[in-house]
C-alpha positions, 0 to 999 in steps of 0.5 A: 599123118603122124608128126615126123621125129626130129634128129634128137628125138630119134637119138633119145629113143635109140639110146633108150633102146640101147641102154639095158635095165631101167632107163632114165635120163642120165644113162640116156644122156650118157649113151647119146654122148658116147655114141655121137661125141656130142655133149647133151644137156640133161634138161634137153633129154627130159624135155624131149622125154616129156614131149615123146611121152605126150605123143604116146611114143614113150611111157614113164613110171617111177622106179624103186627108191634108191639109197644112192639118191637118198631114197628118191625114185627115178622116172624110168622110160620105155619106147612104145610100139608107136615109138618104134614105128616112128623110128622105122619110118624116119630110118626108111625116109632117110634111106630113101633120101640117100638112095643112089648117092655115094656117101663118100662123094656127097658134097664134092665138086665135080 
C-alpha cells in the first residue's frame, strides 16, 4: 500500500495544481500562505518537494534562465499521475472520516 500523504504534502501538491505556468518553490509557498493564512518557510517547501519527487509524485526540471535571477534557472515542478492519485485517496479518506458528522457541531459538548 502506498505511503499516505501528510497534510503539508497535500498542501504542496494542491498549490502546484493551483499555480499557473512554470511552478517553482516561491509561488508554491505563496499559494499555501494565501489560501491557508499559515506562514510557510521556503526550506519546508523545498524539502517536501524533494521527498515527493523521490516518491515519484512530482517531477522537476530546470526552467529557462531568467534575468531577474541573474541568469540562473529555476527548478520547476509538476504533479505526476501518482501524485494526483495519492491526493484523491487522501481526500476520500478524509471524506469518509467526516461522514455522518456535522462539521459545525464537532467538538461541542452535549
